[in-house]
C-alpha positions as CSV (number, residue, x, y, z in Angstrom):
1,X,137.1,82.4,262.1
2,X,139.7,79.6,262.5
3,X,141.9,79.5,265.7
4,X,145.1,80.9,264.2
5,X,143.4,83.7,262.3
6,X,141.4,84.6,265.4
7,X,144.6,84.8,267.5
8,X,146.3,87.0,264.9
9,X,143.3,89.2,264.7
10,X,143.1,89.6,268.5
11,X,146.9,90.3,268.6
12,X,146.7,93.0,265.9
13,X,143.8,94.7,267.7
14,X,145.7,94.7,271.0
15,X,148.9,95.9,269.3
16,X,146.9,98.7,267.6
17,X,145.3,99.7,270.9
18,X,148.7,99.7,272.6
19,X,150.2,101.9,269.8
20,X,147.3,104.4,270.2
21,X,147.7,104.5,273.9
22,X,151.4,105.0,273.6
23,X,151.0,107.8,271.1
24,X,148.4,109.4,273.4
25,X,150.8,109.2,276.3
26,X,153.6,110.7,274.2
27,X,151.3,113.6,273.2
28,X,150.2,114.1,276.7
29,X,153.8,114.2,277.9
30,X,154.8,116.9,275.3
31,X,155.3,120.2,277.1
32,X,155.5,123.7,275.5
33,X,157.4,126.8,276.4
34,X,156.4,129.9,274.4
35,X,159.2,132.4,274.0
36,X,158.7,136.0,272.8
37,X,162.1,137.3,271.8
38,X,163.5,140.5,270.1
39,X,164.1,140.1,266.4
40,X,167.8,140.5,266.9
41,X,167.8,137.2,268.8
42,X,166.3,135.1,266.0
43,X,169.4,133.2,265.1
44,X,170.7,132.6,268.6
45,X,167.3,131.6,270.2
46,X,166.4,129.3,267.3
47,X,169.8,127.5,267.6
48,X,169.5,127.2,271.4
49,X,165.9,125.9,271.1
50,X,167.2,123.2,268.8
51,X,169.9,122.2,271.2
52,X,167.5,122.2,274.1
53,X,165.6,119.3,272.4
54,X,168.5,117.0,273.4
55,X,168.4,118.2,277.0
56,X,164.6,118.1,277.3
57,X,163.1,115.9,274.5
58,X,159.6,116.2,276.0
59,X,159.6,120.1,275.8
60,X,158.8,122.0,272.6
61,X,160.1,125.6,272.4
62,X,157.8,127.8,270.4
63,X,159.4,131.1,269.3
64,X,157.8,134.4,268.3
65,X,160.3,137.0,267.0
66,X,159.5,140.7,266.4
67,X,160.4,144.2,267.7
68,X,160.3,144.4,271.5
69,X,157.6,147.0,271.3
70,X,155.3,144.8,269.2
71,X,155.9,141.8,271.5
72,X,155.1,143.9,274.6
73,X,151.8,145.0,273.0
74,X,151.0,141.3,272.1
75,X,151.6,140.3,275.7
76,X,149.5,143.2,277.0
77,X,146.7,142.2,274.7
78,X,146.6,138.6,276.1
79,X,148.9,136.6,273.8
80,X,150.2,133.4,275.3
81,X,153.8,133.9,276.4
82,X,155.9,132.1,279.0
83,X,159.3,133.8,278.5
84,X,159.9,137.4,277.2
85,X,163.3,138.6,276.1
86,X,163.4,142.3,275.1
87,X,166.2,144.2,273.4
88,X,165.6,147.1,275.7
89,X,164.8,147.7,279.4
90,X,162.0,150.1,278.5
91,X,159.7,147.4,277.0
92,X,160.2,145.0,279.9
93,X,159.7,147.9,282.4
94,X,156.4,148.7,280.8
95,X,155.0,145.3,281.9
96,X,156.8,145.0,285.2
97,X,154.9,146.3,288.2
98,X,158.2,146.9,290.2
99,X,159.5,149.2,287.5
100,X,159.4,153.0,287.8
101,X,155.8,154.2,287.5
102,X,156.9,156.9,285.0
103,X,157.7,154.0,282.6
104,X,155.0,151.5,283.6
105,X,152.4,154.2,283.3
106,X,149.5,151.6,282.9
107,X,150.6,149.7,286.1
108,X,150.9,146.4,284.1
109,X,151.9,143.4,286.1
110,X,153.0,140.6,283.8
111,X,156.5,139.7,285.1
112,X,156.9,136.9,287.6
113,X,158.5,138.2,290.8
114,X,162.2,137.3,291.0
115,X,162.2,135.9,287.5
116,X,163.8,138.8,285.6
117,X,167.4,139.0,284.7
118,X,169.8,140.5,282.1
119,X,170.6,137.9,279.6
120,X,173.0,139.5,277.0
121,X,174.5,142.8,275.9
122,X,175.0,144.1,272.4
123,X,176.5,147.0,270.5
124,X,175.3,149.3,267.7
125,X,177.0,149.6,264.3
126,X,176.6,151.3,261.0
127,X,176.3,149.0,258.0
128,X,176.4,149.4,254.2
129,X,175.6,146.9,251.4
130,X,178.4,144.4,251.0
131,X,181.1,145.9,248.7
132,X,179.2,149.2,248.2
133,X,180.2,151.6,251.0
134,X,180.3,154.7,248.8
135,X,183.0,155.9,251.1
136,X,180.7,155.9,254.2
137,X,182.8,155.3,257.3
138,X,181.3,157.3,260.1
139,X,177.8,157.8,261.6
140,X,178.2,161.5,260.7
141,X,178.4,160.7,257.0
142,X,174.5,160.4,257.1
143,X,174.4,164.1,257.0
144,X,176.7,164.5,254.0
145,X,176.4,163.9,250.3
146,X,177.5,160.3,250.5
147,X,174.1,159.3,252.0
148,X,170.8,159.8,250.3
149,X,168.9,157.6,252.6
150,X,169.6,155.8,255.9
151,X,167.5,153.0,257.5
152,X,166.7,153.3,261.2
153,X,164.3,151.5,263.5
154,X,161.0,153.1,264.4
155,X,160.7,155.0,267.7
156,X,159.0,152.0,269.4
157,X,161.9,149.7,268.5
158,X,164.9,149.6,270.8
159,X,167.4,149.8,268.0
160,X,165.5,152.8,266.7
161,X,165.7,154.4,270.2
162,X,169.4,153.8,270.3
163,X,169.8,155.3,266.8
164,X,167.8,158.4,267.8
165,X,170.1,158.8,270.9
166,X,173.2,158.6,268.7
167,X,172.1,161.1,266.2
168,X,170.8,163.5,268.9
169,X,174.2,163.1,270.6
170,X,175.8,164.1,267.3
171,X,173.4,167.0,266.8
172,X,172.0,165.6,263.6
173,X,168.6,164.0,264.5
174,X,166.4,167.0,263.7
175,X,168.4,167.7,260.5
176,X,168.0,164.1,259.2
177,X,164.2,164.2,259.8
178,X,163.8,167.6,258.2
179,X,165.9,166.5,255.2
180,X,163.8,163.3,255.0
181,X,166.9,161.2,254.8
182,X,165.5,158.4,257.1
183,X,163.7,155.3,256.0
184,X,162.0,153.9,259.1
185,X,161.7,150.1,259.7
186,X,159.5,148.1,262.0
187,X,162.4,146.0,263.5
188,X,166.1,145.5,263.2
189,X,165.8,142.7,260.6
190,X,163.9,145.1,258.3
191,X,166.8,147.6,258.6
192,X,169.2,144.9,257.5
193,X,167.0,143.9,254.6
194,X,166.8,147.5,253.3
195,X,170.5,147.8,253.4
196,X,171.2,144.4,251.9
197,X,168.8,145.2,249.0
198,X,170.5,148.5,248.4
199,X,167.3,150.4,249.0
200,X,169.2,152.7,251.3
201,X,172.9,153.7,251.5
202,X,173.4,152.6,255.1
203,X,171.6,151.6,258.3
204,X,172.0,151.3,262.0
205,X,171.7,147.8,263.6
206,X,173.1,145.7,266.3
207,X,176.5,144.1,265.8
208,X,175.0,140.7,266.0
209,X,172.6,141.3,263.1
210,X,175.4,142.5,261.0
211,X,177.4,139.4,261.9
212,X,174.8,136.9,260.7
213,X,174.2,138.6,257.3
214,X,176.5,138.0,254.3
215,X,174.9,140.9,252.4
216,X,176.1,143.8,254.6
217,X,179.3,145.0,256.2
218,X,180.1,147.0,259.2
219,X,181.8,150.4,258.5
220,X,181.6,152.0,261.9
221,X,180.8,151.4,265.6
222,X,178.6,153.9,267.5
223,X,180.6,156.7,269.2
224,X,181.5,155.9,272.8
225,X,178.9,157.2,275.2
226,X,176.4,158.2,272.4
227,X,173.6,155.9,273.6
228,X,172.4,154.0,276.6
229,X,174.0,150.6,277.4
230,X,172.4,147.9,275.4
231,X,171.4,145.1,277.8
232,X,168.6,142.7,277.1
233,X,166.3,141.8,280.0
234,X,164.6,138.4,280.1
235,X,161.8,137.2,282.4
236,X,159.3,134.5,283.0
237,X,155.8,135.9,282.9
238,X,153.1,135.3,285.5
239,X,150.8,133.7,282.9
240,X,153.3,130.9,282.1
241,X,151.2,127.7,281.5
242,X,154.0,125.3,282.5
243,X,156.0,127.2,285.1
244,X,158.5,124.4,285.8
245,X,159.2,124.0,282.1
246,X,159.7,127.7,281.7
247,X,162.1,127.8,284.7
248,X,164.1,124.9,283.3
249,X,164.5,126.6,279.9
250,X,165.6,129.9,281.5
251,X,168.2,128.0,283.5
252,X,169.4,126.5,280.2
253,X,169.6,130.0,278.7
254,X,171.9,131.0,281.6
255,X,174.1,127.9,281.1
256,X,177.4,127.3,279.3
257,X,175.9,125.8,276.1
258,X,173.6,128.8,275.5
259,X,176.3,131.2,276.5
260,X,178.6,129.7,273.9
261,X,176.0,130.3,271.2
262,X,175.3,133.9,272.3
263,X,179.1,134.8,272.4
264,X,179.8,133.1,269.0
265,X,177.1,135.3,267.4
266,X,178.5,138.4,269.0
267,X,176.6,139.0,272.1
268,X,178.4,139.6,275.4
269,X,177.2,138.2,278.8
270,X,176.5,140.7,281.6
271,X,178.6,140.0,284.6
């Protein structure tokens, strides 16, 4: 091999080696925070995770959205999760050793001490398909001739629990079940989908889920005092693989940029 060609060859080999080492270092530097969040937080957490990339380019936020009950079960069964955000206190309490033993009946201990806080609040509303209300304007209408079928969350889903409280408060829960007027859904997004598709006449969801759908409209807010306050707890879990990265992301969730996203979508911030 002549001199110039040999020099080029050596240079190319060295450049390739440097690129490989650089790529390896970049991969090694990549950090991950796994967030399990209630389905009703899909839009807000996805947007915040995208924004966080600018604040922490070496951190990847991996999100898993489902009903709070399903997420709690996945955590209990050993799924990797660094930060858990539930739509109800009950599901967080069930894995928090400091919670009332009557709720945490299995004495589960997944929540990192001092790392639990209330992140947002929400409200419950009655929705109908966009432009097709059939005169439905009140939660009580579910018991009348205007409604053949209403979509509600299952009993292990926070929105389903709030819905049950509302209709028990109105004295209609047992009647709706006996009349088979309820179409149960596995999470709040499924309730929205059923209403949007016209598979049911109305459904009970969070105000934020109604706000991000163009296919449904709000026809009523839940009666005052008809259900427990809706406050979402969040916590870093003891099994967090990168505790520093998890703590940093949680601080970002509490900050002004994330707060602006939550409020724009319709959540309120607990004070």
